[in-house]
Every structure is written in C-alpha cells, then in structure tokens.
C-alpha positions as CSV (number, residue, x, y, z in Angstrom):
1,M,20.4,42.8,10.1
2,K,18.9,43.8,6.8
3,K,15.1,44.0,6.9
4,I,13.3,41.7,4.6
5,D,10.4,43.2,2.5
6,L,7.9,40.4,2.9
7,K,5.7,41.5,0.0
8,K,8.7,41.6,-2.4
9,W,9.9,38.2,-1.1
10,L,6.4,36.7,-1.6
11,L,6.1,38.2,-5.0
12,R,9.5,36.9,-6.1
13,S,8.8,33.5,-4.7
14,L,5.5,33.3,-6.6
15,I,7.2,34.4,-9.8
16,I,9.9,31.7,-9.4
17,A,7.3,29.0,-8.6
18,G,5.1,30.1,-11.4
19,G,7.9,30.1,-13.9
20,S,9.1,26.7,-12.8
21,S,5.6,25.3,-13.2
22,V,5.3,26.8,-16.7
23,V,8.6,25.3,-17.7
24,Y,7.5,21.9,-16.2
25,V,4.2,21.9,-18.1
26,I,5.9,22.8,-21.3
27,W,8.5,20.0,-20.8
28,M,5.6,17.6,-20.0
29,L,3.7,18.5,-23.2
30,V,6.8,18.4,-25.4
31,T,7.8,15.0,-24.1
32,L,4.4,13.3,-24.3
33,P,4.5,10.0,-26.2
34,D,2.4,9.5,-29.3
35,P,0.0,6.6,-28.8
36,A,-0.8,6.6,-32.5
37,E,2.1,4.3,-33.0
38,Y,-0.1,1.5,-31.6
39,K,-3.0,1.9,-34.0
40,S,-2.0,-1.2,-35.8
41,K,1.0,-2.7,-34.0
42,N,1.4,-4.1,-30.5
43,P,4.0,-2.9,-28.1
44,Q,7.0,-5.2,-27.7
45,T,7.2,-4.2,-24.0
46,T,5.7,-1.7,-21.6
47,A,7.0,0.7,-18.9
48,L,5.3,-1.5,-16.3
49,L,6.9,-4.7,-17.5
50,E,10.3,-3.1,-17.6
51,Q,9.7,-1.7,-14.1
52,R,8.9,-5.2,-12.8
53,R,12.1,-6.5,-14.5
54,Q,14.1,-3.8,-12.8
55,E,12.5,-4.6,-9.4
56,A,13.3,-8.3,-9.9
57,R,17.0,-7.5,-10.8
58,Q,17.3,-5.4,-7.7
59,K,16.3,-8.6,-5.7
60,G,18.9,-10.6,-7.7
61,I,16.4,-12.6,-9.6
62,K,15.2,-12.8,-13.2
63,L,11.5,-12.2,-13.9
64,A,9.8,-15.0,-15.8
65,V,7.4,-13.1,-18.1
66,K,4.3,-14.7,-19.3
67,Q,2.4,-12.8,-21.9
68,K,0.5,-14.1,-24.9
69,W,-1.3,-11.7,-27.2
70,I,-4.7,-12.8,-28.4
71,P,-7.3,-11.1,-30.6
72,S,-10.2,-9.4,-28.8
73,S,-12.6,-11.9,-30.5
74,A,-10.9,-14.7,-28.5
75,V,-11.9,-13.1,-25.2
76,P,-15.4,-14.1,-24.0
77,E,-17.9,-11.2,-24.1
78,M,-18.9,-11.9,-20.5
79,L,-15.3,-11.4,-19.4
80,K,-15.1,-8.1,-21.2
81,K,-18.3,-7.0,-19.5
82,I,-17.1,-8.0,-16.1
83,I,-13.9,-6.1,-16.5
84,R,-15.6,-3.0,-17.8
85,I,-18.2,-2.8,-15.0
86,S,-15.5,-3.5,-12.4
87,E,-12.8,-1.2,-13.7
88,D,-14.5,1.5,-15.8
89,A,-18.3,1.2,-16.2
90,N,-18.4,4.4,-18.3
91,F,-15.6,3.4,-20.6
92,Y,-17.6,4.0,-23.8
93,Y,-19.0,7.3,-22.6
94,H,-15.9,9.3,-21.5
95,D,-12.9,10.8,-23.3
96,G,-10.3,9.1,-21.2
97,I,-11.2,10.6,-17.8
98,D,-14.3,9.8,-15.8
99,F,-14.7,13.1,-13.9
100,E,-17.4,11.8,-11.6
101,E,-15.2,8.9,-10.5
102,L,-12.3,11.3,-10.2
103,K,-14.2,13.7,-7.9
104,E,-15.1,10.7,-5.7
105,S,-11.5,9.5,-5.6
106,I,-10.3,13.0,-4.6
107,R,-12.8,13.2,-1.9
108,K,-11.9,9.8,-0.4
109,N,-8.2,10.4,-0.7
110,W,-8.6,13.7,1.1
111,D,-10.7,12.2,3.8
112,E,-8.2,9.4,4.4
113,G,-5.1,11.5,3.9
114,K,-3.6,9.1,1.4
115,F,-3.9,7.7,-2.1
116,A,-6.7,5.2,-1.0
117,R,-8.6,5.2,-4.3
118,G,-7.2,5.6,-7.8
119,G,-10.2,6.4,-9.9
120,S,-8.3,5.6,-13.1
121,T,-10.3,4.7,-16.2
122,I,-9.2,1.8,-18.5
123,T,-7.6,4.4,-20.8
124,Q,-5.6,5.8,-17.9
125,Q,-4.5,2.4,-16.9
126,V,-3.3,1.7,-20.4
127,A,-1.4,5.0,-20.5
128,K,0.2,4.2,-17.1
129,N,1.2,0.6,-18.1
130,L,2.6,1.6,-21.5
131,Y,4.5,4.7,-20.6
132,L,4.7,5.5,-16.8
133,S,5.3,3.7,-13.5
134,T,3.3,2.7,-10.5
135,T,4.7,5.6,-8.4
136,K,1.8,7.5,-6.8
137,S,2.4,11.2,-7.3
138,L,0.6,14.3,-8.6
139,F,3.0,14.8,-11.5
140,R,2.6,11.2,-12.7
141,K,-1.1,11.5,-12.5
142,I,-1.1,14.7,-14.5
143,R,1.1,13.0,-17.2
144,E,-1.2,10.0,-17.1
145,Y,-4.2,12.3,-17.7
146,L,-2.5,14.0,-20.7
147,I,-1.5,10.7,-22.3
148,A,-5.0,9.3,-21.8
149,R,-6.6,12.3,-23.5
150,R,-4.1,12.0,-26.4
151,M,-4.8,8.2,-26.6
152,E,-8.5,8.8,-26.9
153,K,-7.9,11.1,-29.9
154,S,-5.5,8.7,-31.6
155,L,-7.0,5.3,-31.0
156,S,-10.5,3.8,-31.1
157,K,-12.2,2.6,-27.9
158,E,-11.9,-1.0,-29.1
159,R,-8.2,-0.6,-29.8
160,I,-7.6,0.8,-26.3
161,F,-9.6,-2.0,-24.7
162,Y,-7.7,-4.6,-26.8
163,L,-4.4,-3.2,-25.5
164,Y,-5.7,-3.3,-22.0
165,L,-6.8,-6.9,-22.2
166,N,-3.3,-7.9,-23.3
167,I,-1.0,-5.8,-21.1
168,I,-2.9,-5.6,-17.8
169,E,-1.0,-7.2,-14.9
170,F,-2.4,-10.3,-13.2
171,G,0.5,-11.4,-11.0
172,H,4.3,-11.6,-10.9
173,G,5.4,-11.6,-14.5
174,I,1.8,-12.4,-15.7
175,F,0.4,-10.0,-18.3
176,G,-2.8,-10.2,-20.3
177,V,-6.0,-12.3,-19.8
178,E,-4.8,-15.2,-21.9
179,S,-1.6,-15.8,-19.9
180,A,-3.5,-15.3,-16.6
181,A,-6.1,-17.8,-17.6
182,Q,-3.5,-20.4,-18.5
183,Y,-1.4,-19.7,-15.4
184,Y,-4.2,-19.8,-12.8
185,F,-6.7,-22.2,-14.3
186,G,-4.7,-24.2,-16.9
187,K,-7.0,-23.2,-19.8
188,S,-7.4,-20.7,-22.5
189,G,-9.3,-17.5,-21.7
190,S,-12.0,-18.5,-24.2
191,D,-12.7,-21.5,-22.0
192,L,-13.1,-19.8,-18.6
193,N,-16.3,-20.3,-16.7
194,L,-18.1,-17.4,-14.9
195,E,-16.5,-18.0,-11.5
196,E,-13.0,-18.0,-13.1
197,M,-13.8,-14.8,-15.0
198,I,-14.9,-13.1,-11.8
199,R,-11.8,-14.3,-10.0
200,L,-9.4,-13.0,-12.7
201,T,-11.1,-9.6,-12.8
202,A,-11.0,-9.4,-9.0
203,V,-7.2,-9.4,-8.8
204,I,-6.7,-6.5,-11.2
205,P,-6.5,-3.9,-8.4
206,R,-4.0,-6.0,-6.4
207,P,-2.1,-8.2,-8.9
208,L,1.0,-8.7,-6.8
209,S,-0.6,-9.6,-3.5
210,I,-3.8,-11.5,-4.5
211,R,-4.0,-14.8,-6.5
212,A,-7.0,-15.5,-8.7
213,D,-7.0,-19.1,-7.6
214,G,-6.8,-18.3,-3.9
215,N,-9.5,-17.8,-1.2
216,S,-8.3,-14.8,0.7
217,R,-10.9,-12.7,2.5
218,W,-10.1,-9.7,0.2
219,L,-10.5,-11.8,-3.0
220,M,-13.9,-13.2,-1.8
221,W,-15.1,-9.7,-0.9
222,R,-14.1,-8.4,-4.3
223,C,-15.7,-11.3,-6.1
224,C,-18.9,-10.7,-4.1
225,W,-18.8,-7.1,-5.1
226,I,-18.5,-8.0,-8.7
227,A,-21.4,-10.4,-8.4
228,E,-23.5,-7.6,-7.2
229,K,-22.5,-5.5,-10.1
230,L,-23.4,-8.3,-12.5
231,I,-27.0,-8.5,-11.2
232,L,-27.3,-4.7,-11.1
233,Y,-26.4,-4.5,-14.8
234,Q,-28.6,-7.5,-15.6
235,Y,-25.8,-9.6,-17.0
236,I,-26.8,-12.6,-15.0
237,D,-30.2,-13.9,-13.7
238,E,-31.3,-14.3,-10.1
239,A,-30.5,-18.0,-10.0
240,T,-26.9,-17.4,-11.1
241,H,-26.6,-14.5,-8.7
242,A,-27.7,-16.6,-5.8
243,A,-25.1,-19.3,-6.7
244,L,-22.4,-16.6,-6.9
245,K,-23.4,-15.2,-3.5
246,E,-23.2,-18.7,-2.0
247,Q,-19.8,-19.1,-3.5
248,F,-18.3,-15.7,-2.6
249,C,-20.4,-13.8,-0.1
250,R,-20.9,-16.1,2.8
251,N,-18.4,-14.4,5.0
252,N,-18.7,-10.9,3.6
C-alpha cells in the first residue's frame, strides 16, 4: 500500500479549500444585486413573497397575497418607534450591521448549538426579504451582510425603513403594515391604537405561527417585552405603562 504523505495531503486540501472559497467569494461579489434600483421605485415582488408562493404551490394551494403600499407619512410615528426599538434600536446609528447585537447572537447560538437568535438589523431584513430566502445558513448570512452594506451606501435610512414597512411579513400572504392593520383589525394603519400597534409589531419575529389578534402565551410575552421597551425609551408615561402591563403581563 502506498504511504500517504500527510503533510502534502493537508497542504493540498487546504489549497483546494482555499481556492474554492476564493472562487465562491468572487462569485458572490459579482452576483450581488444593486439596491440602487429601489431609490425611487417600489419592487413589484420580493424573494420572500415568491418563496411563499412556491411553498403554497407545493401544497397545492394558491397564496392570496395582501399587500398595499402606503407612504411613510401615513404610518403613525408611534408605530415606527415601536418597530425600531423592537427590531433594531440602533437603526440610525449603524451601517447595516449592528456588531454588538451580532456578537450577542453568535454567543447565544453557540451556547444553544442552533440558530436561536438572528440579530438581523432592519437593513438586513430588507436585504433578505428582497433578494434571499428564509433558509438559515452561513452562506446566506454572508450574502445578506454584503447586500445590507451595499444597501446602506445606495439608499437613505428613510428609504430603507419605508421599504421595510411595506414588505415585512405579518402572516400568510400578508405583507406591509397597512395590509396587516386591515387584515387583523379592520382599519387603516393610521387608525391603530397603541395596543394594536404593539400586537402588530410583536408578530414580526414569528409571522406564520402567531396572529396579531390572538392571545397566545408567546404573543402576550412579546407584547409585555415591548411595553417594557416603551417605558425604557420614555415613549409612554407611567400610567400607560401600567395599563399595558395589566393587559399583557399578568401571566408573564
């Protein structure tokens, strides 16, 4: 039997692996989309929406899509604040990636041995929804990171947030805050009360399993958590906070 030179084998393997990685990185950079196309126009569809349509087709059903684009000015300022402090409190202070949040997510995922925490900024969520899929993988995360950085260079913060408000998923076939408000509460987003705003925001991490008009234990916990954020950021007074705690936190 021919003796294997372990050092040569390891060196050859490293060269092959390194070469493959370089090729992949070059391919990834060359094929990155250009978010600048959405400086002034809205996307007709998104990768996430098409993924949901494909998933529905595989089940033999047609997805009934509800999405209504509205200007940012039509969205209550309080709802915008609730979404930002819940999803990306440092949105206006980072360049697409919140490295402190990312480090905390990596630590938690390592401790639990799975993707337990995403740590995605609003910009990353827009990048994923527009161009990628919900598949959890390192390569998708790297691509999401690169697109988010490019997006921050091509679009203003307000434009990125506007896209987010109109494409974020709130349920099966429900995209954007206006469609979500109409579907769950039978009213325009501009007419939502504080409790309804909190409920809508609470479902963002789990849009396919949690209903904004429901009373699941997880929803109540999330709403309670948001209420604590609101008083922490001084967006509500003590009396309002106490009322929200009575509404959401009794069993949490």
